[in-house]
N, C-alpha and C positions, 0 to 999 in steps of 0.2 A: 547527505544523506547524514539525517541529523546526530549529531554526535551519541545523547542520551538513548535515542533508538540503535543504533549499530552495539551501545553498549549490550542491551539488554539481546539485541540476540543471537550476541555472543555468550552470552551468559547460560541464556536456552541453549545454546547451538555445542557448548561443553560439558551443562546437564545431558543430554540426548547420548550424546559419546559415551562419559562413562556411562549411565544404566541403562542402554544397549550394550557394553563392554559386556555390564554385572550381569542380566539377560541372558546373552549366549551361552556366558561360561554354564550357566542353571542350565539355556537349555540343551547342551549340547553335552555336561556330563553328566543328566539326566534319563536322555532321548537321544540315543547314542546312533537310533534308527532315524531323527530325521535328520534330512541330507541338506537343507533348508535354513540350517540352525539361527543363524544371523539375520538370514531376514523376516525368520517368526521373529526375531528378536527386537529385531525393528518394528513390525507392526505392532510387535507390541507397548513399544513405548508411543508411538505416534499415536497411535489413540490412547495413555493413560497423560501424557504430557501435556494439552490440551484441560483435561480437568482438575492437576496440579497450580498450570497454568492460574487458571480462573479465579482458586482457591490464594492462591499466591495474590495475586491484584489484589484481592478485595482486602486479603490486610494489611499492606500496604499503601494503597495508595483512599482505604474505606476506612479501614478501622484504624488504623494509625493514625491518620490523618485528624479523623475525629476526635483522641483522645487528645494528641498533639495541639490541637486549636479549640478543645475541650468544652467544642461543640457539644457533646453529648459525656454524659457519667460513667467511671469506668463500668460499674455497678452497670449499666444499659449495654456498652459493649463484647464487653465478657462472654453474656448469650448469646451473641448475635454471631461470634469469631464459634465457638462452640457447636452454634446449630449449623455452621457455614461448614467447619471440620467433619459433622454429620453424615451430612449429604456430600461432602466431600469423596469420603469411607464410601459410603450406599452408591455412590456412579465408578468410585474406583474400582468396585466387590463386582460390582454390576458388567463392565468389562473384561476382569480376572472369568466370571465366569463366563460371558457367553462369546471373546474372543480366545482368550488363553487359553484356560481348559480345551475349551469346545475343541480347540487346536489340536492340544494335544493329545488331548485324549475323544481323538471322532468317533469312534464306541460306543464310550459312555455314555451315560444318559444323563443331561443337567438338569438340574433342579433350580428353580427362585430360592427354596431353602439353602440354598447353598451360601446366596447372598451374603447370610447372614453367619456367616461362621469366624467366630471370635479370632480364629488368628489369621486369617486371611485382613480382616479389618483392621487389627494391631500392627501387621508388616504397614497396611496403607497409611496409618498414621505416623510409622518412624518413616516411613521414605516422604508423605508431602511436607511431615516436621518440618523435616531434615532439609529440605527445598526453601519453603517457604521461610525457616529462622534466617538460612544464609541470606535468602535475601533479601530480609528485612533487617540484618546486620551491616550487611553491605549498603541500606540506605540511611542506617539512621549513624552509620561511619558520614556516609558523605553531606546528609546534614550537619556532621558535624561540624568539616571541613567548613562548607559553605558560611558557617556561621563566625570560624572560626575567623576569615578573610575578612570577612563582612567588618567584625572588630575591628583586625589589621586597620581592612580603610578606611575603618573612620579615625580609628587614632590617627592614621597615617596626616589625611585629610585638617581633623581638630592640630596636630602638628605646626603643619605648612600653613596654614591659617595663623596661628598665635606668630608664627614666626614672617611671616610677611608683614605684622602688628607690629611686631618689635623694629624693624628696618624702618615703617613711616612715622614710627614715633623716632627714631634716634636721627633721621634725617631733617627733617621741619625743626628739632632742635639746635642739631647741628650751622643749619641754615639763620637763622635767629639771632644762634651765637655771632656768627659772621655778621651778619647785617646789622648789627649791634655796632662791630666792629665800623664799619663803613659809616655809619652815621655819626660815631665819634669824632673820624679823622672829616667828615666832613663840612658837622658844625663848627672845627678848629680850620675850613677853608684851605686842608695840606693838601701838596701836588699829591703826595700818595695815593688819594685820593681814587684817580680813575686807573691808577696802578693793582690795584683792591680789587678794582670792578672785575678786569681782566684777568686778576687768578681766579676771583670768585666765579666764571662762566667754565673757567679748565672744571673748577673742583662740581659743581654747575652737571656738567656733561658728563666729569664721571657717574654723579647721581644718579643721574638719569639712566645713563646706557651698561655704566659698569655695576653698580650696586646692586643690582636686579639678580644678575648671576649667581650661583649660588657658588662657583671659587673662579679665580680673577691668578694670574702669576702675584709672588708674592711682588719683584721689577712695580707692577704696576701700583700696587699696597705705597710701597715706600716711597712713589712718587708721587705722590695723592698725599701722606705726608711731606713729603720737603715743601709742593706747594702750601698745602697750609700754612709750616711753620714761617714760610715764606710772608705770607701773608699776617700775621701776628707778630714777626721780630719789626714791620712794617709800626704795625701800633706802635711796640712798646720801647721800639729803637735802644738808646743808652740805657734802658733800665733796666733788657733783660738782658742776660749771660744762659747762652744756651750748646749744648752737645748734642750731636748724634752722631755715635760708632754703631756701622753697620759693616762683620761680618759672614756672606751670608756662603755659602758653597752653589749654588743652583739659584740662579733666578728665575728661572720658570718651575720653583715648584709654587705648588696650586694651594694659594688660601681663602676663606671665607672672607668677602670683601665688609670693608669700615671696621673690622675686630682690631684691629692696632689705632689707628686711625681715632677711634670713641675714647684711648686712652691716653690721647695724644688732647684731646679736644678737652676734654675733663681737665688735666693739668693746665690749661692756658685759663678755664674755665676758674676755677677753685684754686688757684696758683697765682697765676704771675695778676689776673683783673682784681682782687682780694688783696693783696698786697700795697700797701702804700709805699713803700722802699722796694729797694735792686731785687729780683727776682732769678733763681736761677731753676734751672730745666735739662736735666739730663736723661738723656733715651739712647739706649742702645738695646741694638736687633741681632740675634749670634742663630743663625737657621747653619745644623752638620748636621745630614744624612735625614732630612723629615724632619726633625729634631727643632722647636723653636725655642726657644728664649728671648723675654720682651720683657725689658727693665724699665722703670720710668720714673724721677724722682723730681719732684719740683718742693724747690720750698714755698715757707705758708707762716704768715702771723701767727703764735700763739691764743689759744680762742681760748683757756682755760678745757678743754675736750681731749681726749682722743679716740674715744670712739671713734666708729669706723662705719660713718652713714653712708649707703649709696644710693644717687641719687639718679636720677633716670635715665642717665648715660648708663654709667654704670650698671646697675640694676637689670636694664636691659643688657648689657652685652653678656654678664655671668648667662644671661639667661638662655641666649641664641649659641653662645660654649656648649650647655647642658643639650639642647639640640641635634649641635652639630656635633663634635666630635664626643667623641667614647674617651680618650683619654688627654685630660688635659689637668693643669693647676692652677687656681688662681692665688694671690696673697695679697693683702693689702695693708700696709701700715700707716695711721692715721697718729704720726707722732707731737710730740710740743712744738718743730721748728719746718719739717718737713713729711712729704704727703708721697710713701712709694708703693710703686705696684708690682710685683714680678708675676709673668705670666706663662707658662711652658703649657706646649703644646704639643704632640705627638700631629703634622700634618696629615700624614697617611692615617688616622685612623678615623678622618672624614667618615658622618654613616650617613649617607643617601637616607633620607626620607621614606 
């Protein structure tokens, strides 16, 4: 059974029970001689509910939709609602006159003029307005929930698309830099070129099968950083001084892939490759109870400015961090002779999009 249809049944069933009990109390208290007061109350409501249902569905599915979709102006819809309400009140008074009154006062003569009794009309207006207003409020509330859910889904789709785009930007950028390294060695006819190709194949395997995941164990991220460092050490040989300090309390801790590797790549690309003399790179990773501290420093030649200019790699990683982690702090210092990155992340604050 359709869920919406079931909810409608439950709504009208609840109203019938409430209205029948209310009617029973009135009949029982005022007509003690009626031994079948409950069944009379039930009969009265079974006659009145279809009329109220008809008006309620006209309001929530015809008049309201016309206003919300701007198919008709409000000044046209309001007279239609008033007319429908008057017809509903007339039909209710008709039932009250020829069913309710006739059942409770069988000896009294029922006249058509009683249908226009103002008191009965006012009570019918209250009863119909109460039910229709409640139904309309539930419909508008449901529409609001659906609208908010749709907005949330749109935002989620947008963020997922943006995150995939950022990852796709980083991976070719990383591959381009590594291929440049191999090309440089191949021109020199270095014996290290085959080894670099082998290590590059491992990196490509990681990029194809691991980097697309939401998170990976930090052990895998460290392993791929070590492979990348080995590639770069082959290229720069004795000109490079590198230290890599790791203090990890849980190698199974999950982390977004390629986050740390991107900073290491940046250190080599804008540090070692742009330095003519010996270069130093220091990497430190500390993980304690889900809180990661990552520090990387690379020496650089003074270029007359110390303004931080985030290239594609750094700006993309910053945006990924904003999308994926609720708690992080990224500090970047571009000094005269060295470039520092200090990243702190609560890895347990990973936000599923």
